C-alpha positions in Angstrom: 0.0 0.0 0.0 2.6 2.5 -1.0 0.5 4.4 -3.5 -2.3 4.8 -0.9 0.0 6.8 1.4 1.5 8.7 -1.5 -1.7 10.0 -3.0 -2.8 11.1 0.5 0.4 12.9 1.2 0.4 14.7 -2.2 -3.2 15.6 -1.8 -2.5 17.6 1.4 0.9 18.9 0.3 0.2 19.6 -3.3 -3.5 20.5 -3.4 -6.4 19.4 -1.1 -8.8 20.0 -4.0 -6.6 18.5 -6.7 -8.6 15.2 -7.0 -8.3 15.5 -10.8 -4.5 15.4 -10.9 -4.0 12.8 -8.1 -6.1 10.0 -9.5 -4.2 10.5 -12.8 -0.7 10.3 -11.3 -0.7 8.5 -8.0 -4.2 6.9 -8.2 -2.9 4.9 -11.2 -2.1 1.7 -9.1 -5.4 2.1 -7.2 -7.5 2.4 -10.3 -6.4 -1.1 -11.4 -7.8 -3.2 -8.5 -10.7 -1.0 -8.0 
């Protein structure tokens, strides 16, 4: 679960409302199994 912690950290550090960029870059591994 490395991506899970990554996308969460970037969300708070990069942009709390940047849900469009996170799922495209860090949410890539999460989009697979989901």
